[in-house]
C-alpha positions as CSV (number, residue, x, y, z in Angstrom):
1,M,68.3,120.2,-57.9
2,R,65.6,118.5,-56.0
3,D,62.2,120.2,-56.1
4,F,60.8,120.2,-52.5
5,H,57.4,121.2,-53.8
6,H,57.2,117.7,-55.3
7,P,59.5,115.8,-52.8
8,G,61.1,112.5,-53.7
9,R,63.6,110.6,-51.5
10,S,66.5,112.6,-50.1
11,A,70.1,111.6,-51.0
12,A,72.2,110.1,-48.1
13,F,75.3,112.0,-47.3
14,A,78.1,110.7,-44.9
15,E,81.8,111.0,-44.4
16,N,83.2,107.6,-43.3
17,G,81.5,104.8,-45.1
18,M,78.2,104.1,-46.9
19,C,76.2,101.1,-48.3
20,A,73.4,101.4,-50.8
21,T,71.2,98.4,-51.4
22,S,67.8,97.0,-51.8
23,H,66.8,96.2,-48.2
24,P,67.3,98.2,-45.1
25,L,68.5,95.3,-42.9
26,A,71.3,94.4,-45.4
27,A,72.4,98.1,-45.5
28,Q,72.4,98.3,-41.7
29,T,74.4,95.1,-41.5
30,A,77.0,96.4,-43.9
31,I,77.3,99.6,-41.9
32,A,77.6,97.7,-38.6
33,T,80.4,95.6,-40.2
34,L,82.3,98.7,-41.2
35,Q,81.9,100.2,-37.7
36,A,83.2,96.8,-36.2
37,G,86.4,97.4,-38.1
38,G,85.7,95.5,-41.3
39,N,86.4,97.0,-44.8
40,A,84.1,97.4,-47.8
41,V,84.6,93.8,-48.8
42,D,83.6,92.5,-45.5
43,A,80.5,94.7,-45.4
44,A,79.6,93.8,-49.0
45,I,79.6,90.1,-48.2
46,A,77.7,90.5,-45.0
47,G,75.0,92.6,-46.7
48,A,74.8,90.5,-49.8
49,V,74.4,87.1,-48.2
50,L,71.8,88.7,-45.8
51,L,69.8,89.7,-49.0
52,G,69.4,86.2,-49.9
53,L,67.3,85.7,-46.8
54,C,65.5,89.1,-47.1
55,E,64.7,88.7,-51.0
56,P,64.8,85.1,-51.8
57,A,62.9,85.6,-55.0
58,M,65.9,87.8,-56.1
59,T,68.9,86.1,-55.0
60,G,70.6,83.5,-52.6
61,I,73.5,81.3,-52.0
62,G,72.4,79.0,-54.9
63,G,73.2,81.9,-57.4
64,D,75.9,83.8,-59.0
65,C,77.6,87.2,-58.5
66,F,79.9,89.6,-60.3
67,V,82.2,92.0,-58.4
68,L,84.2,95.1,-59.2
69,I,86.6,96.1,-56.3
70,K,88.7,99.2,-56.1
71,P,91.2,98.6,-53.3
72,A,92.1,101.4,-50.8
73,G,95.1,103.5,-52.0
74,T,94.7,102.8,-55.7
75,E,92.4,103.8,-58.5
76,E,92.8,100.3,-60.2
77,I,89.7,98.4,-60.4
78,I,89.7,94.6,-60.2
79,A,86.9,92.2,-61.6
80,L,85.9,89.1,-60.0
81,N,83.6,86.7,-62.0
82,G,81.6,84.6,-59.6
83,S,79.3,83.0,-62.1
84,G,79.0,79.3,-62.2
85,R,79.4,76.8,-65.2
86,A,77.0,74.3,-66.7
87,P,77.6,70.8,-65.5
88,A,80.2,69.0,-67.5
89,A,77.7,66.5,-68.9
90,L,75.2,69.2,-70.2
91,S,74.7,68.9,-74.0
92,G,72.8,71.3,-76.1
93,A,72.5,68.5,-78.8
94,D,70.9,66.2,-76.1
95,L,68.4,68.9,-75.3
96,R,67.4,69.5,-78.9
97,A,67.1,65.6,-79.3
98,Q,64.6,65.7,-76.3
99,G,62.4,68.2,-78.2
100,H,63.6,71.4,-76.8
101,D,64.1,74.5,-79.0
102,K,65.0,76.7,-76.1
103,M,66.3,76.1,-72.5
104,P,63.7,75.0,-70.0
105,V,63.1,77.5,-67.2
106,F,61.2,76.4,-64.0
107,G,61.1,73.1,-62.2
108,H,63.7,71.4,-64.6
109,A,67.2,70.7,-63.7
110,A,68.7,71.4,-67.2
111,P,69.0,75.2,-66.7
112,V,70.6,75.0,-63.2
113,T,74.2,76.0,-63.4
114,I,76.6,75.4,-60.6
115,P,76.2,78.2,-57.9
116,G,79.3,80.5,-58.1
117,A,78.5,83.2,-55.6
118,I,79.7,81.3,-52.4
119,D,83.1,80.4,-54.0
120,A,83.4,84.2,-54.9
121,F,82.6,85.4,-51.4
122,C,85.2,83.0,-49.9
123,R,87.8,84.1,-52.3
124,L,87.0,87.9,-51.8
125,S,87.1,87.4,-47.9
126,A,90.5,85.7,-48.1
127,D,92.0,88.0,-50.6
128,H,90.6,91.3,-49.7
129,G,88.6,91.2,-46.4
130,K,89.8,91.9,-42.9
131,L,87.3,90.2,-40.5
132,G,87.1,86.7,-41.9
133,L,84.0,84.6,-42.8
134,D,83.0,83.7,-39.4
135,A,82.4,87.5,-38.6
136,V,80.8,88.4,-41.9
137,L,78.4,85.4,-42.0
138,A,77.3,85.8,-38.4
139,P,74.6,88.3,-39.0
140,T,72.8,86.3,-41.7
141,I,73.2,83.0,-39.5
142,R,71.5,84.9,-36.7
143,Y,68.7,86.3,-38.9
144,A,68.1,82.9,-40.5
145,E,67.5,81.3,-37.1
146,A,65.4,84.2,-35.6
147,G,63.7,85.3,-38.8
148,V,63.5,88.5,-40.8
149,P,60.2,90.6,-41.1
150,V,59.1,90.5,-44.6
151,A,59.3,93.9,-46.4
152,P,56.7,95.2,-48.9
153,R,58.5,94.6,-52.2
154,A,59.7,91.3,-51.0
155,Q,56.2,90.2,-50.0
156,F,54.9,91.3,-53.4
157,D,57.3,89.1,-55.1
158,W,56.5,86.2,-52.9
159,T,52.9,86.5,-53.5
160,H,53.0,86.8,-57.2
161,H,55.8,84.2,-58.0
162,H,55.7,81.5,-55.3
163,E,53.8,79.2,-57.8
164,N,57.2,78.8,-59.6
165,M,58.4,76.7,-56.7
166,T,58.4,72.9,-56.6
167,D,57.8,70.7,-53.5
168,A,61.1,71.1,-51.6
169,A,61.3,74.9,-52.3
170,R,57.7,75.3,-51.1
171,R,58.6,73.5,-47.8
172,H,61.6,75.8,-47.2
173,Y,60.2,79.1,-48.5
174,L,56.5,79.2,-47.8
175,I,54.8,79.4,-44.3
176,D,52.1,76.7,-43.9
177,G,52.0,76.4,-47.7
178,R,51.5,80.1,-48.3
179,P,53.6,83.2,-49.0
180,P,54.7,85.1,-45.8
181,R,52.5,88.0,-44.9
182,L,53.8,91.5,-44.7
183,G,55.9,91.9,-41.7
184,E,55.7,88.3,-40.8
185,R,59.2,86.7,-39.8
186,F,60.6,84.4,-42.5
187,R,63.1,81.8,-41.0
188,H,65.6,79.5,-42.8
189,P,67.4,77.2,-40.3
190,G,68.7,75.0,-43.2
191,Q,70.5,78.1,-44.7
192,A,71.9,79.0,-41.2
193,E,73.5,75.5,-40.9
194,V,75.0,75.7,-44.5
195,L,76.5,79.1,-43.7
196,R,77.9,77.9,-40.4
197,R,79.7,75.2,-42.3
198,V,81.0,77.7,-44.8
199,A,82.2,80.0,-41.7
200,R,84.0,76.9,-40.3
201,E,85.3,75.2,-43.4
202,G,85.4,77.8,-46.2
203,R,84.2,76.9,-49.6
204,K,84.6,73.2,-48.8
205,G,81.6,73.5,-46.4
206,F,79.4,74.2,-49.5
207,Y,81.0,72.6,-52.6
208,E,82.0,69.4,-50.8
209,G,80.6,67.0,-48.2
210,E,77.0,66.8,-47.0
211,V,75.7,70.2,-48.5
212,A,77.1,69.3,-51.9
213,E,75.7,65.8,-51.7
214,D,72.4,67.3,-50.8
215,M,72.3,69.6,-53.9
216,V,73.5,66.9,-56.3
217,A,71.1,64.3,-55.1
218,S,68.2,66.7,-55.3
219,L,69.2,67.9,-59.0
220,R,69.7,64.3,-60.1
221,A,66.3,63.2,-58.8
222,L,64.9,65.7,-61.3
223,G,67.0,64.5,-64.2
224,G,69.9,66.7,-63.7
225,V,73.2,65.6,-65.0
226,H,75.2,67.4,-62.1
227,T,78.0,65.7,-60.2
228,L,79.9,66.0,-57.1
229,E,82.9,66.8,-59.3
230,D,81.1,69.8,-60.9
231,F,80.6,71.3,-57.5
232,A,84.1,70.6,-56.2
233,N,85.7,72.0,-59.4
234,T,83.8,75.4,-59.1
235,A,86.2,78.3,-59.2
236,C,85.7,82.1,-59.7
237,D,88.2,84.1,-61.9
238,Y,89.8,87.5,-61.5
239,T,89.5,89.2,-64.8
240,T,90.3,92.7,-66.3
241,P,87.5,95.2,-66.5
242,I,86.4,96.7,-69.7
243,S,85.6,100.3,-70.3
244,G,84.4,103.1,-72.6
245,S,84.5,106.8,-72.6
246,Y,81.4,109.0,-72.5
247,K,82.1,112.8,-72.7
248,G,85.1,112.5,-70.4
249,I,83.6,109.9,-68.0
250,E,84.8,106.4,-68.1
251,L,82.2,103.7,-67.8
252,V,83.9,100.6,-66.3
253,E,82.1,97.3,-66.7
254,H,82.7,93.6,-66.0
255,P,83.8,91.6,-69.1
256,P,81.7,88.8,-70.6
257,N,80.0,86.6,-69.7
258,G,78.1,89.5,-68.4
259,Q,76.5,92.0,-70.8
260,G,78.7,95.0,-69.6
261,A,79.9,95.4,-73.3
262,T,76.4,96.0,-74.3
263,A,76.1,99.0,-72.0
264,I,79.4,100.5,-73.4
265,L,78.2,100.0,-77.0
266,L,74.8,101.7,-76.1
267,A,76.5,104.6,-74.5
268,N,78.7,104.9,-77.6
269,I,75.7,105.0,-79.8
270,L,74.1,107.6,-77.6
271,A,77.2,109.7,-77.7
272,E,76.5,110.3,-81.4
273,F,73.4,112.5,-80.5
274,D,73.0,115.8,-78.7
275,L,71.2,114.5,-75.7
276,P,71.5,117.7,-73.6
277,S,69.3,119.5,-76.2
278,M,66.5,117.1,-75.7
279,D,63.8,117.1,-72.9
280,P,65.2,114.4,-70.5
281,W,61.6,113.1,-70.1
282,G,60.3,113.8,-73.6
283,V,59.5,111.8,-76.6
284,E,62.9,112.4,-78.6
285,R,65.2,111.0,-75.8
286,A,62.8,108.1,-75.0
287,H,62.7,107.2,-78.8
288,L,66.5,107.6,-79.3
289,E,67.3,105.3,-76.3
290,A,64.8,102.7,-77.4
291,E,66.2,102.6,-80.9
292,A,69.9,102.5,-79.6
293,T,68.8,99.7,-77.3
294,K,67.5,97.5,-80.1
295,L,70.8,97.8,-82.1
296,A,73.0,97.3,-79.2
297,Y,71.0,94.3,-77.8
298,D,70.9,92.7,-81.4
299,A,74.7,92.7,-81.3
300,R,74.7,91.4,-77.7
301,D,72.3,88.4,-78.7
302,R,74.6,87.5,-81.7
303,F,77.9,87.9,-80.2
304,L,78.0,87.8,-76.4
305,A,78.9,84.6,-74.6
306,D,81.3,82.8,-72.1
307,A,84.7,84.7,-72.6
308,D,86.3,81.5,-73.8
309,H,83.9,81.3,-76.7
310,M,83.5,85.0,-77.6
311,T,85.3,86.4,-80.5
312,R,83.6,89.8,-81.2
313,L,84.3,91.8,-78.0
314,A,86.6,94.2,-79.6
315,Y,84.0,94.8,-82.3
316,M,81.3,95.6,-79.6
317,L,83.7,98.2,-77.9
318,D,84.9,100.0,-81.0
319,P,83.4,103.4,-81.3
320,A,83.3,102.9,-85.0
321,T,80.7,100.2,-84.5
322,A,78.5,102.5,-82.5
323,R,78.7,105.2,-85.2
324,K,77.6,102.8,-87.9
325,L,74.8,101.6,-85.7
326,A,73.7,105.3,-84.8
327,A,73.5,106.0,-88.5
328,L,70.6,103.4,-88.7
329,I,68.3,105.2,-86.3
330,D,65.5,107.2,-87.9
331,P,64.3,109.9,-85.6
332,T,60.8,109.8,-87.0
333,R,60.0,106.2,-87.0
334,A,60.6,103.1,-84.6
335,M,62.4,100.2,-86.3
336,A,61.3,96.6,-85.8
337,S,62.7,95.0,-82.6
338,A,65.5,92.5,-83.0
339,K,64.5,89.1,-81.7
340,A,66.5,88.0,-78.6
341,L,68.2,84.7,-79.1
342,T,70.0,84.1,-75.8
343,E,68.0,84.5,-72.8
344,E,64.7,84.3,-71.1
345,T,63.4,87.6,-69.8
346,H,63.9,88.2,-66.1
347,K,64.2,90.9,-63.5
348,E,65.2,89.2,-60.4
349,T,68.5,90.6,-59.0
350,I,70.0,92.4,-56.0
351,Y,72.7,95.0,-56.2
352,L,74.8,96.3,-53.4
353,T,77.6,98.9,-53.2
354,V,79.9,99.7,-50.2
355,I,82.6,102.3,-49.7
356,D,84.6,102.4,-46.5
357,K,86.6,105.2,-44.8
358,D,89.8,104.2,-46.7
359,R,87.8,104.4,-50.0
360,M,87.9,101.0,-50.9
361,V,84.9,100.6,-53.2
362,V,82.8,97.5,-54.0
363,S,80.2,97.2,-56.7
364,L,78.4,93.8,-56.3
365,I,75.6,92.1,-58.1
366,Y,74.0,88.8,-57.1
367,S,71.1,86.9,-58.5
368,V,69.2,83.6,-58.9
369,F,67.9,84.7,-62.3
370,K,64.3,84.2,-62.4
371,D,61.8,84.6,-59.7
372,F,62.9,82.1,-57.0
373,G,65.4,80.8,-59.6
374,S,64.5,77.4,-61.0
375,G,61.9,76.8,-58.3
376,I,63.9,73.9,-57.2
377,A,65.6,73.8,-53.8
378,S,67.9,71.1,-52.3
379,D,65.9,68.7,-50.2
380,K,67.7,68.9,-46.8
381,F,69.2,72.3,-46.5
382,G,66.8,74.2,-48.8
383,I,69.4,75.9,-51.1
384,L,67.3,77.5,-53.8
385,F,69.0,76.9,-57.3
386,Q,69.4,79.5,-59.9
387,N,68.2,78.7,-63.4
388,R,71.0,80.9,-65.1
389,G,71.3,78.2,-67.8
390,A,68.2,79.7,-69.3
391,G,70.6,82.3,-70.6
392,F,72.0,79.8,-73.0
393,T,70.6,79.4,-76.5
394,L,70.1,76.0,-78.2
395,E,70.9,77.4,-81.6
396,E,73.5,75.1,-82.9
397,G,76.9,76.7,-83.4
398,H,76.1,79.8,-81.6
399,P,79.0,81.1,-79.2
400,N,76.3,81.0,-76.4
401,E,75.0,77.4,-77.2
402,A,74.4,75.5,-74.0
403,N,77.2,72.9,-73.3
404,G,79.1,71.4,-70.5
405,G,81.6,73.5,-68.7
406,K,80.5,76.9,-70.2
407,R,79.2,80.0,-68.4
408,P,76.0,81.3,-69.9
409,M,75.4,84.9,-71.0
410,H,74.5,87.0,-68.0
411,T,72.4,90.1,-67.8
412,I,73.8,91.1,-64.2
413,I,76.5,93.7,-64.4
414,P,78.0,95.9,-61.8
415,A,79.6,99.1,-62.8
416,M,81.8,102.1,-61.7
417,L,82.3,105.6,-63.2
418,K,85.8,107.1,-63.3
419,Q,86.7,110.8,-64.0
420,N,90.3,112.0,-64.6
421,G,91.5,108.5,-63.5
422,R,89.5,108.4,-60.2
423,V,86.5,106.4,-59.3
424,I,83.7,108.8,-58.7
425,M,80.6,106.4,-58.6
426,P,80.0,102.7,-58.1
427,F,76.5,101.8,-59.3
428,G,74.2,99.1,-60.5
429,V,70.7,98.6,-62.0
430,M,68.5,95.7,-61.4
431,G,66.1,94.5,-63.8
432,G,67.3,91.7,-66.1
433,Q,67.4,92.7,-69.7
434,Y,67.0,96.3,-68.8
435,Q,70.4,96.5,-67.1
436,S,72.6,97.7,-70.1
437,T,70.0,100.3,-70.9
438,G,69.7,101.2,-67.2
439,H,73.5,101.8,-67.1
440,A,73.4,104.1,-70.1
441,R,70.4,106.0,-68.6
442,M,72.2,106.5,-65.3
443,L,75.2,107.6,-67.1
444,T,73.5,110.2,-69.3
445,N,71.2,111.3,-66.5
446,M,74.4,112.4,-64.7
447,V,76.6,113.7,-67.5
448,D,74.0,115.3,-69.8
449,Y,71.3,116.4,-67.3
450,G,73.4,116.9,-64.1
451,L,71.4,114.7,-61.8
452,G,72.8,113.4,-58.6
453,P,72.5,109.7,-57.5
454,Q,69.0,109.9,-55.9
455,E,67.6,112.1,-58.8
456,M,68.9,109.8,-61.5
457,I,67.4,106.7,-59.7
458,D,64.0,108.5,-59.0
459,A,63.6,109.6,-62.6
460,P,61.1,107.8,-64.8
461,R,62.3,105.0,-67.1
462,C,61.3,103.4,-70.3
463,F,62.5,100.2,-72.1
464,S,61.9,98.6,-75.5
465,E,62.1,94.7,-75.7
466,Y,60.4,91.9,-77.7
467,G,58.5,94.5,-79.8
468,E,57.0,96.4,-76.8
469,M,58.0,99.7,-75.2
470,R,57.3,99.7,-71.6
471,V,56.9,103.3,-70.4
472,E,56.6,104.1,-66.7
473,K,53.8,106.2,-65.3
474,G,56.2,109.0,-64.5
475,Y,56.1,110.0,-68.2
476,A,53.4,112.5,-69.2
477,P,50.5,111.0,-71.1
478,A,51.5,113.2,-74.2
479,V,54.9,111.2,-74.2
480,H,53.1,108.0,-74.3
481,Q,51.1,109.2,-77.3
482,G,54.0,110.6,-79.0
483,L,56.0,107.4,-78.8
484,A,52.9,105.5,-80.1
485,D,52.8,108.1,-83.0
486,L,56.4,107.0,-83.9
487,G,55.4,103.4,-84.1
488,H,56.2,102.0,-80.7
489,K,53.8,99.7,-79.1
490,V,53.5,101.4,-75.7
491,S,52.4,99.8,-72.5
492,V,52.5,100.9,-68.9
493,P,54.2,98.2,-66.7
494,P,52.3,97.2,-63.5
495,V,55.5,97.8,-61.5
496,G,58.5,100.0,-61.9
497,I,61.3,99.0,-64.3
498,G,64.2,97.5,-62.4
499,G,65.8,99.2,-59.4
500,A,69.2,101.0,-58.9
501,Q,71.7,102.0,-56.2
502,A,74.6,104.4,-56.4
503,I,77.1,106.2,-54.2
504,R,78.9,109.3,-55.6
505,I,82.3,110.1,-54.1
506,H,82.9,113.9,-53.8
507,H,86.6,113.8,-53.5
508,E,86.9,117.6,-53.1
509,L,84.6,117.4,-50.1
510,G,85.6,114.1,-48.6
511,V,81.9,113.1,-48.6
512,L,79.9,110.3,-50.0
513,E,76.3,110.8,-51.6
514,G,74.0,107.8,-51.9
515,G,70.9,107.0,-53.7
516,S,68.5,104.0,-53.4
517,D,65.8,103.1,-55.6
518,P,62.1,103.6,-54.3
519,R,61.0,100.9,-56.7
520,K,62.7,98.4,-54.1
521,D,62.6,98.3,-50.3
522,G,66.1,99.5,-49.9
523,I,68.1,102.4,-48.5
524,A,71.3,104.2,-48.7
525,L,72.9,104.4,-45.3
526,G,76.2,105.9,-44.1
527,Y,77.9,106.9,-40.9
């Protein structure tokens, strides 16, 4: 129950439809789309594409997405993999021969994988939408021409990360060579033109013709091996979700190449312990979660890869694996952190969830990977490219080794919870590596501590990675000290860890309850 003596943000309640996401304009656009007769897929696309304009450090049409959809009238969940592949000519051996021992990150074409999001949005609109691309892209086209006022968290990211951008990106994403000021309008007429072509021609407007030629020429000028064929051949895939059970609640995740299996493994490890007996914001729970994270992420970094190259998925999902790993946890001492093999640290993502009056549910996550992606934008249209290929490893023979046509391991993962066979909560956690831990934290906050969507999002977070345990200021100083006494190298992050959005479906009341993370600019909005 919320303590009104120490008020946080109120949850949003509505009956007909709801959107929770990281920027108010995107949430409002999604709701307006529902009120105009669109369904949850239409609203999700409209809101997500606009987020690329509102939060370009986080996402954009040069990025990837993953989507979980529950159509109206059924409780079956469908997964759509909208992540792009490495160009066919990419070679891990060639990169090693050039002197690289890990994937480059910024200002280099090698980690730029083919953007998959636009293909996925077109497919979603055709297969599950009602209004058509012209209607759902119209709000972003309008905002791209007129401009969006820059919000506080977006302005913070612009200020602190604009140096990652190369010349063309700086021309399209800065104003007079500087980051936009708070409240200043950011315009992107090049993106408006691209979206007009997609609205008119579908995916061909992006993956073929002048727009594709602009992207390929810009990448090849920087040494990229990308071709027009790589773009024309881009295709999203419907897949079967994976899931695990936690005390009667089913955690439904996207299958690899996303890290959803890691979240399920982590939840299975935590299920071996009596979390309800622990102080939710005390040393014992924080230590246990950190140790379980180290073990689950070690398995991720050894096994997780493109679904066509991964052979140990069943092992990661097996509760017996979790039991063996749980037995390795010492409640009195922190273990050494496992070294991550697969991906550069990042936290740049948006998440959006929409539920409509017919109870179609969409859980969608969409990212360019690092801050402003690769820092490279196409010359004419200003499409900012993701550097998701930094999620590959250059370890020879590893299932996630960088090579042509492969999808890299992704951190971005949408999720849903089910109870008694019914979807009860779509949710997502932004924050790069943190996302699997964040999913387990949201799940246990709800199941073990009875928190609602806004309360579980507001609650303090901690995360152990690369030998350091980041503990938010919301924890008491005694907890920081207690964790240090157990051997954790504790630090307080300068900004909050990640972000989250969730909508709880109260089936018995016919009401939706939404939460949105105050660590971002967003809102949960319904009607």
